[in-house]
PASE-908621 format. One line per 2 residues: number of its first residue (from 0); their letters; for each residue z negated, x negated, y negated of C-alpha. Coordinates in nm, 2 decimals. Each point is the difference from the previous one (the first is absolute). Example, Ala and Ser with C-alpha at 12.3 -4.5 7.8 and 13.67 -1.06 7.14 Angstrom:
<nodes>
0> as> -0.78/-1.23/0.45; 0.07/-0.14/-0.34 .
</nodes>
This chain:
<nodes>
0> xx> -5.44/1.61/-3.13; -0.15/0.26/0.24 .
2> xx> 0.32/0.21/-0.03; 0.21/-0.30/0.09 .
4> xx> -0.21/-0.07/0.30; 0.03/0.36/0.11 .
6> xx> 0.38/-0.01/-0.03; 0.01/-0.33/0.20 .
8> xx> -0.22/0.16/0.27; 0.23/0.30/0.01 .
10> xx> 0.30/-0.22/0.04; -0.17/-0.19/0.28 .
12> xx> -0.10/0.32/0.18; 0.35/0.14/-0.03 .
14> xx> 0.15/-0.33/0.13; -0.24/-0.01/0.30 .
16> xx> 0.08/0.36/0.07; 0.38/-0.07/0.00 .
18> xx> -0.04/-0.31/0.22; -0.22/0.19/0.25 .
20> xx> 0.23/0.31/0.00; 0.31/-0.22/0.07 .
22> xx> -0.18/-0.19/0.27; -0.12/0.31/0.19 .
24> xx> 0.34/0.16/-0.05; 0.16/-0.31/0.16 .
26> xx> 0.06/0.15/0.34; 0.13/-0.16/0.31 .
28> xx> 0.37/0.02/0.07; -0.04/-0.10/0.37 .
30> xx> 0.11/0.26/0.26; -0.21/0.12/0.28 .
32> xx> 0.21/-0.02/0.32; -0.10/0.00/0.36 .
34> xx> 0.07/-0.33/0.17; 0.27/-0.01/0.27 .
36> xx> 0.00/-0.23/0.30; 0.19/-0.33/-0.03 .
38> xx> 0.31/-0.06/0.20; -0.08/-0.18/0.32 .
40> xx> 0.18/-0.33/-0.02; 0.10/-0.18/0.32 .
42> xx> 0.12/-0.36/0.05; 0.36/0.10/-0.02 .
44> xx> -0.04/0.13/-0.35; -0.15/-0.33/-0.12 .
46> xx> 0.27/-0.19/0.19; 0.27/0.19/-0.19 .
48> xx> -0.15/-0.09/-0.33; -0.02/-0.36/0.11 .
50> xx> 0.36/0.00/0.12; 0.12/0.14/-0.33 .
52> xx> -0.16/-0.29/-0.19; 0.20/-0.25/0.22 .
54> xx> 0.33/0.10/-0.17; 0.04/-0.23/-0.30 .
56> xx> 0.14/0.27/-0.23; -0.04/-0.22/-0.31 .
58> xx> 0.13/0.09/-0.35; 0.15/-0.28/-0.21 .
60> xx> 0.11/0.02/-0.36; 0.32/-0.14/0.12 .
62> xx> 0.13/0.28/0.22; 0.23/-0.25/0.18 .
64> xx> -0.30/-0.13/0.17; -0.08/0.33/0.17 .
66> xx> -0.02/-0.04/0.38; 0.17/0.33/0.10 .
68> xx> -0.07/-0.07/0.37; -0.37/0.04/-0.06 .
70> xx> 0.04/0.34/-0.16; 0.24/0.11/0.27 .
72> xx> -0.25/-0.12/0.26; -0.28/0.20/-0.17 .
74> xx> 0.23/0.31/0.01; 0.06/-0.04/0.37 .
76> xx> -0.37/-0.04/0.06; -0.09/0.32/-0.18 .
78> xx> 0.27/0.19/0.19; -0.14/-0.10/0.34 .
80> xx> -0.37/0.01/-0.10; 0.01/0.36/-0.13 .
82> xx> 0.24/0.18/0.23; -0.09/0.36/-0.11 .
84> xx> 0.07/-0.09/-0.36; 0.32/-0.16/0.11 .
86> xx> 0.11/0.31/0.19; -0.15/0.29/-0.21 .
88> xx> 0.03/-0.13/-0.36; 0.33/-0.08/-0.18 .
90> xx> 0.04/-0.35/-0.12; 0.23/-0.11/-0.28 .
92> xx> 0.04/-0.37/-0.09; 0.03/-0.04/-0.37 .
94> xx> 0.19/-0.30/-0.13; 0.00/-0.15/0.36 .
96> xx> -0.37/-0.10/0.02; -0.22/0.28/-0.16 .
98> xx> -0.12/0.28/0.23; -0.03/0.37/-0.07 .
100> xx> -0.14/0.22/0.27; 0.00/0.38/-0.03 .
102> xx> -0.23/0.23/0.20; 0.14/0.34/-0.07 .
104> xx> -0.25/0.28/-0.08; 0.04/0.36/0.09 .
106> xx> -0.05/0.14/-0.35; 0.28/-0.11/-0.24 .
108> xx> -0.18/0.16/-0.30; -0.28/-0.26/0.02 .
110> xx> 0.07/-0.33/-0.18; 0.00/-0.30/0.24 .
112> xx> -0.25/-0.29/-0.02; 0.10/-0.36/0.02 .
114> xx> -0.21/-0.28/0.15; 0.10/-0.35/-0.10 .
116> xx> -0.04/-0.37/0.08; 0.23/-0.30/-0.01 .
118> xx> 0.13/-0.23/0.27; 0.02/-0.32/-0.20 .
120> xx> -0.28/-0.26/-0.06; -0.04/-0.29/-0.24 .
122> xx> 0.06/-0.35/0.12; -0.28/-0.23/0.11 .
124> xx> -0.05/-0.31/-0.21; 0.01/-0.30/0.25 .
126> xx> -0.29/-0.16/-0.19; -0.23/0.29/0.10 .
128> xx> 0.07/-0.03/0.37; -0.32/-0.21/0.07 .
130> xx> -0.20/0.28/-0.14; 0.13/0.26/0.24 .
132> xx> -0.23/0.06/0.30; 0.32/0.09/0.20 .
134> xx> 0.37/-0.05/-0.06; 0.11/0.26/-0.26 .
136> xx> 0.27/0.16/0.22; -0.17/-0.01/0.34 .
138> xx> -0.18/0.33/-0.04; -0.31/-0.14/0.17 .
140> xx> -0.26/0.26/0.11; -0.34/-0.15/0.00 .
142> xx> -0.36/0.07/-0.11; 0.08/0.36/-0.08 .
144> xx> 0.29/-0.08/-0.23; 0.38/-0.02/0.01 .
146> xx> 0.11/-0.31/-0.20; 0.32/-0.07/-0.17 .
148> xx> 0.23/0.05/-0.30; 0.05/0.37/-0.05 .
150> xx> -0.33/0.11/0.17; -0.11/0.14/-0.33 .
152> xx> 0.32/0.01/-0.20; 0.12/0.20/0.18 .
154> xx> 0.12/0.00/0.36; -0.32/0.19/0.08 .
156> xx> 0.13/0.28/-0.22; 0.33/0.03/0.19 .
158> xx> -0.15/-0.01/0.34; -0.30/0.21/-0.11 .
160> xx> 0.22/0.28/-0.13; 0.23/-0.02/0.31 .
162> xx> -0.30/0.00/0.24; -0.12/0.32/-0.18 .
164> xx> 0.33/0.18/0.03; 0.05/-0.12/0.36 .
166> xx> -0.34/0.14/0.09; 0.06/0.33/-0.16 .
168> xx> 0.34/0.03/0.18; -0.18/-0.07/0.33 .
170> xx> -0.25/0.28/-0.08; 0.28/0.24/-0.07 .
172> xx> -0.07/0.04/-0.37; 0.28/0.16/-0.19 .
174> xx> -0.02/-0.03/-0.38; 0.09/0.28/-0.23 .
176> xx> 0.06/-0.25/-0.28; 0.26/-0.27/0.05 .
178> xx> -0.13/-0.35/0.02; 0.19/-0.31/-0.11 .
180> xx> -0.09/-0.36/0.09; 0.16/-0.25/-0.23 .
182> xx> 0.00/-0.38/0.05; 0.18/-0.21/-0.25 .
184> xx> 0.09/-0.36/0.08; -0.04/-0.18/-0.34 .
186> xx> -0.31/0.14/-0.17; -0.14/-0.35/-0.07 .
188> xx> 0.30/-0.08/-0.22; 0.02/0.34/-0.18 .
190> xx> 0.14/0.24/0.26; 0.34/0.04/-0.18 .
192> xx> 0.20/-0.02/0.33; -0.26/0.19/0.21 .
194> xx> -0.23/0.27/-0.14; 0.22/0.05/-0.30 .
196> xx> 0.29/0.08/0.22; -0.20/0.22/0.23 .
198> xx> -0.12/0.20/-0.30; 0.35/0.02/-0.14 .
200> xx> 0.12/0.13/0.34; -0.26/0.27/0.01 .
202> xx> 0.07/0.10/-0.36; 0.37/0.04/0.09 .
204> xx> -0.11/0.25/0.27; -0.21/0.19/-0.27 .
206> xx> -0.32/-0.07/0.19; -0.32/0.07/-0.20 .
208> xx> -0.32/-0.13/0.15; -0.35/0.15/0.00 .
210> xx> -0.15/-0.35/-0.02; 0.06/-0.36/0.08 .
212> xx> -0.27/-0.24/0.14; 0.06/-0.37/-0.01 .
214> xx> -0.21/-0.32/0.00; -0.24/-0.07/-0.28 .
216> xx> -0.37/0.04/0.01; -0.23/-0.04/0.30 .
218> xx> -0.35/0.07/0.10; -0.20/-0.27/-0.16 .
220> xx> -0.37/-0.09/0.02; -0.18/-0.15/-0.30 .
222> xx> 0.28/0.08/-0.25; -0.22/0.18/-0.25 .
224> xx> -0.34/-0.12/-0.11; -0.26/0.27/0.06 .
226> xx> 0.19/0.17/0.27; -0.12/-0.08/0.35 .
228> xx> 0.25/0.21/0.20; 0.35/-0.13/0.07 .
230> xx> 0.26/0.14/-0.24; 0.35/0.13/0.11 .
232> xx> 0.20/-0.07/-0.31; 0.32/0.21/-0.02 .
234> xx> 0.27/-0.11/-0.25; 0.12/0.28/-0.22 .
236> xx> 0.21/-0.23/-0.22; 0.13/-0.35/-0.01 .
238> xx> 0.07/-0.24/-0.27; 0.35/-0.09/-0.12 .
240> xx> 0.14/-0.35/0.00; 0.21/-0.21/-0.22 .
242> xx> 0.04/-0.38/-0.06; 0.12/-0.14/-0.33 .
244> xx> 0.14/-0.35/-0.05; -0.10/-0.17/-0.32 .
246> xx> 0.23/-0.28/-0.11; -0.02/-0.25/-0.28 .
248> xx> 0.28/-0.24/-0.09; -0.07/-0.29/-0.24 .
250> xx> 0.16/-0.34/-0.09; -0.07/-0.27/0.26 .
252> xx> -0.05/-0.36/-0.07; -0.23/-0.29/0.07 .
254> xx> -0.37/0.07/0.06; -0.10/-0.27/-0.25 .
256> xx> 0.11/0.22/-0.29; -0.11/0.35/0.10 .
258> xx> 0.01/0.31/-0.24; -0.31/0.18/-0.09 .
260> xx> 0.07/0.24/0.29; 0.21/-0.07/0.30 .
262> xx> 0.18/0.27/0.21; -0.28/-0.03/0.25 .
264> xx> -0.26/0.03/-0.28; 0.16/0.31/-0.15 .
266> xx> 0.02/0.17/0.34; -0.35/-0.10/0.11 .
268> xx> -0.14/0.14/-0.32; 0.19/0.32/0.06 .
270> xx> -0.15/0.04/0.35; -0.35/-0.07/-0.13 .
272> xx> 0.05/0.26/-0.27; 0.10/0.26/0.26 .
274> xx> -0.30/-0.08/0.22; -0.24/0.03/-0.30 .
276> xx> 0.16/0.33/-0.12; 0.00/0.22/0.32 .
278> xx> 0.13/0.35/0.01; -0.26/0.26/-0.11 .
280> xx> -0.25/0.13/0.25; 0.04/0.36/0.12 .
282> xx> -0.31/0.16/0.13; 0.17/0.34/0.04 .
284> xx> 0.28/-0.11/0.24; 0.04/0.07/0.37 .
286> xx> -0.24/-0.28/0.08; -0.28/0.20/-0.16 .
288> xx> 0.05/0.29/0.24; -0.18/-0.20/0.26 .
290> xx> -0.32/0.04/-0.21; 0.02/0.38/0.04 .
292> xx> -0.03/-0.05/0.38; -0.23/-0.29/0.03 .
294> xx> -0.23/0.06/-0.30; -0.17/0.32/0.15 .
296> xx> -0.09/-0.20/0.31; -0.20/-0.26/-0.19 .
298> xx> -0.37/-0.03/-0.07; -0.12/0.20/-0.30 .
300> xx> 0.02/-0.28/-0.26; 0.36/-0.09/0.08 .
302> xx> 0.09/0.36/0.04; -0.12/0.06/-0.36 .
304> xx> 0.22/-0.29/-0.12; 0.31/0.12/0.17 .
306> xx> -0.05/0.37/-0.09; -0.02/-0.11/-0.37 .
308> xx> 0.29/-0.24/-0.03; 0.06/0.13/-0.36 .
310> xx> -0.32/-0.19/-0.09; -0.03/-0.28/0.27 .
312> xx> 0.37/-0.09/0.01; -0.05/-0.34/-0.15 .
314> xx> -0.27/-0.08/0.26; 0.22/0.11/0.29 .
316> xx> 0.29/-0.20/-0.15; -0.21/-0.32/-0.03 .
318> xx> -0.09/0.03/0.37; 0.35/0.07/0.12 .
320> xx> 0.12/-0.30/-0.21; -0.20/-0.24/0.21 .
322> xx> 0.24/0.01/0.30; 0.37/-0.05/-0.01 .
324> xx> 0.06/0.29/0.24; -0.19/0.25/-0.21 .
326> xx> 0.12/-0.13/-0.34; 0.35/0.06/0.11 .
328> xx> -0.06/0.37/0.05; -0.06/0.04/-0.37 .
330> xx> 0.31/-0.14/-0.17; 0.35/-0.14/0.04 .
332> xx> -0.05/-0.36/0.12; 0.17/-0.32/-0.12 .
334> xx> 0.05/-0.29/0.24; 0.19/-0.32/-0.07 .
336> xx> 0.15/-0.10/0.34; 0.28/-0.25/-0.06 .
338> xx> 0.04/-0.28/-0.26; 0.30/-0.24/-0.01 .
340> xx> 0.07/-0.28/-0.24; 0.05/-0.37/-0.03 .
342> xx> 0.17/-0.26/0.22; -0.14/-0.34/-0.12 .
344> xx> -0.33/-0.11/-0.15; 0.15/-0.16/-0.31 .
346> xx> 0.27/0.26/-0.08; -0.06/0.31/-0.20 .
348> xx> 0.13/0.30/0.19; 0.26/0.21/-0.17 .
350> xx> -0.10/0.32/0.19; -0.32/0.15/0.13 .
352> xx> -0.02/0.33/0.19; -0.28/0.20/0.16 .
354> xx> -0.01/0.32/0.20; -0.28/0.25/-0.08 .
356> xx> -0.07/0.28/0.25; -0.14/0.33/-0.12 .
358> xx> -0.15/0.28/0.21; 0.04/0.31/-0.21 .
360> xx> -0.26/0.28/-0.03; 0.11/0.36/0.03 .
362> xx> 0.05/0.11/-0.35; 0.16/-0.33/-0.10 .
364> xx> 0.37/-0.09/0.06; 0.23/-0.30/0.05 .
366> xx> 0.13/0.04/-0.35; -0.35/0.04/-0.13 .
368> xx> -0.09/-0.34/0.16; 0.30/-0.17/-0.16 .
370> xx> -0.09/0.15/-0.34; -0.37/-0.11/0.04 .
372> xx> 0.10/-0.36/0.09; 0.24/-0.02/-0.30 .
374> xx> -0.27/0.13/-0.23; -0.27/-0.24/0.13 .
376> xx> 0.22/-0.31/-0.01; 0.18/0.08/-0.32 .
378> xx> 0.20/-0.32/0.03; 0.38/-0.01/-0.03 .
380> xx> 0.02/-0.33/0.18; -0.10/0.17/0.32 .
382> xx> 0.27/0.19/0.19; -0.12/0.29/0.22 .
384> xx> 0.20/0.14/0.29; -0.06/0.18/0.32 .
386> xx> 0.04/-0.22/0.31; 0.22/0.25/0.16 .
388> xx> 0.15/0.34/-0.07; -0.26/0.19/0.20 .
390> xx> -0.38/0.02/-0.04; -0.19/0.31/0.09 .
392> xx> -0.15/0.25/-0.23; -0.36/0.10/0.09 .
394> xx> -0.02/0.30/0.23; -0.11/0.35/-0.09 .
396> xx> -0.36/0.10/0.09; -0.03/0.23/0.30 .
398> xx> -0.23/0.30/-0.05; -0.34/-0.03/0.18 .
400> xx> -0.03/0.38/-0.02; 0.31/0.06/0.21 .
402> xx> -0.02/0.14/0.35; 0.18/-0.32/0.12 .
404> xx> -0.28/-0.23/-0.14; -0.26/0.23/0.15 .
406> xx> 0.17/-0.02/0.34; -0.01/-0.38/-0.01 .
408> xx> -0.36/0.00/-0.12; -0.11/0.25/0.27 .
410> xx> 0.17/-0.21/0.27; -0.17/-0.31/-0.12 .
412> xx> -0.34/0.17/0.02; 0.07/0.14/0.34 .
414> xx> 0.09/-0.34/0.15; -0.24/-0.21/-0.20 .
416> xx> -0.30/0.22/-0.07; -0.21/-0.29/-0.14 .
418> xx> 0.24/-0.08/-0.29; 0.04/0.12/-0.35 .
420> xx> 0.35/0.09/-0.13; 0.12/-0.11/-0.34 .
422> xx> 0.34/-0.01/-0.17; 0.10/-0.33/-0.17 .
424> xx> 0.28/-0.18/-0.17; 0.21/-0.23/0.23 .
426> xx> 0.04/-0.34/-0.18; 0.30/-0.12/0.20 .
428> xx> 0.33/0.17/0.09; 0.08/0.20/0.31 .
430> xx> 0.32/0.15/0.15; -0.13/0.35/-0.10 .
432> xx> 0.12/-0.05/-0.35; 0.35/0.07/0.12 .
434> xx> -0.09/0.36/0.10; -0.10/0.12/-0.35 .
436> xx> 0.29/0.25/-0.01; -0.09/0.16/0.34 .
438> xx> -0.36/0.11/-0.06; -0.28/0.03/-0.26 .
440> xx> -0.25/-0.12/0.26; 0.00/-0.37/0.10 .
442> xx> -0.31/-0.15/0.15; -0.05/-0.36/0.08 .
444> xx> -0.26/-0.05/0.28; -0.02/-0.22/0.31 .
446> xx> -0.27/0.16/0.21; -0.15/-0.33/0.11 .
448> xx> -0.36/-0.13/-0.04; -0.02/-0.33/-0.19 .
450> xx> -0.28/-0.22/-0.12; 0.04/-0.15/-0.35 .
452> xx> 0.09/-0.34/0.16; 0.28/0.16/0.20 .
454> xx> 0.20/0.07/-0.32; 0.08/-0.37/-0.03 .
456> xx> 0.17/0.02/0.35; 0.27/0.23/-0.13 .
458> xx> 0.29/-0.23/-0.07; -0.25/-0.28/0.07 .
460> xx> -0.14/-0.21/0.28; -0.12/0.13/0.33 .
462> xx> 0.11/0.36/-0.05; -0.15/0.23/0.26 .
464> xx> -0.10/0.36/0.07; -0.30/0.12/0.20 .
466> xx> 0.08/0.20/0.32; -0.28/0.25/-0.09 .
468> xx> 0.15/0.05/-0.34; 0.35/0.05/0.15 .
470> xx> -0.13/0.29/0.21; -0.10/0.16/-0.33 .
472> xx> 0.35/-0.06/-0.14; 0.17/0.18/0.29 .
474> xx> -0.26/0.29/-0.01; 0.06/0.04/-0.37 .
476> xx> 0.37/0.05/0.04; -0.05/0.24/0.29 .
478> xx> -0.24/0.21/-0.20; 0.21/-0.02/-0.32 .
480> xx> 0.30/0.15/0.18; -0.21/0.27/0.15 .
482> xx> -0.17/0.08/-0.34; 0.34/0.01/-0.17 .
484> xx> 0.11/0.27/0.23; -0.30/0.23/-0.05 .
</nodes>
């Protein structure tokens, strides 16, 4: 008995030693960088952002509804608002409405960088209008904010980047590394006519980029329990996307003599089965890289947990599982979004169909999703088909050890010295996916400060951006261009 106790004690001692060693070896990945002064914003800068919002550059699934006059009006506005860019940079219009600016660098051996945003915005649901403090396309400036559709997603990205370049041109800055500005016109409906065509155009010119930076994460307070500082989350990968239509066809008839299962019943059971059999959790995916950057900044107890995920993985998983936003970082998600069946209350429908949307983790694939669904359902009565020929495979994962990532991280610390930087997995889709053949370094980061409640304003009601935050956005792009040329 004594021998057994000694063995158990030795095991405990070794376990504690391993836990403590891992914890004290869990070093900070934050960069020490001297802060730089923020760009001094005047009223004209804020007015330009406001005016850009007033162009109703809305994307519709039906491309025939596109108001081309609004896009052309935005183009004329950018031309007159940024005269140095207009005169000193070259502009190519791709597919009529997407914009590609080129600021030629002096050293052709250096790969260019590409800063992105998109011109289009989502429609405003008329039912939400009473909830807007100001009309969504008036660009009202009030109480330290600029209000309107596109203030966050992402007219502030277009004007922020162009304000930065215009400022550097006024200062006489001459880049060694070529800088591209790329603004697609249909990101909200997939970017097939905009960013995809820009990337194709660059590829035909044999352009290879050092890095691409597009929208994605922001600087968010209160995102991680146990971390008091705001966190700048920089997307190093994004999920893929596919929608599958499930269809069941059965005999119809009178509702007074129903079969044991109707078409609706079969399909409903299938959807319930998919929801109760989710894709496996992946604690070692790109979402977990965030822990490497945030964990060392936590108090000792939490640092011990994150430094020893091999042991405490189930505990971390149970915590992440409590919120939809964090649960989605751990696996391919399943969401039933459309259900169609039935015409009359006393008639059995012949057909029932549903659309299930999947956001695919890096490491999974569209075909893998289809195979998984077939395996879970295992029902020949249910036909499975993609809703269209497209769909997007998940992106590759950009290297956080690359010089490009370190440049973005350093810039973030210089402009926002109070924040932590952490890589993360983007749950939605961005235009940057179209540039996968042009660079190994794609980062998804909108350098804007947001509170947790602000996340609901993106595509939602009362979208707005703070003027103080917008100053930081412009300053970030100025410094990023400078740092990329050092």
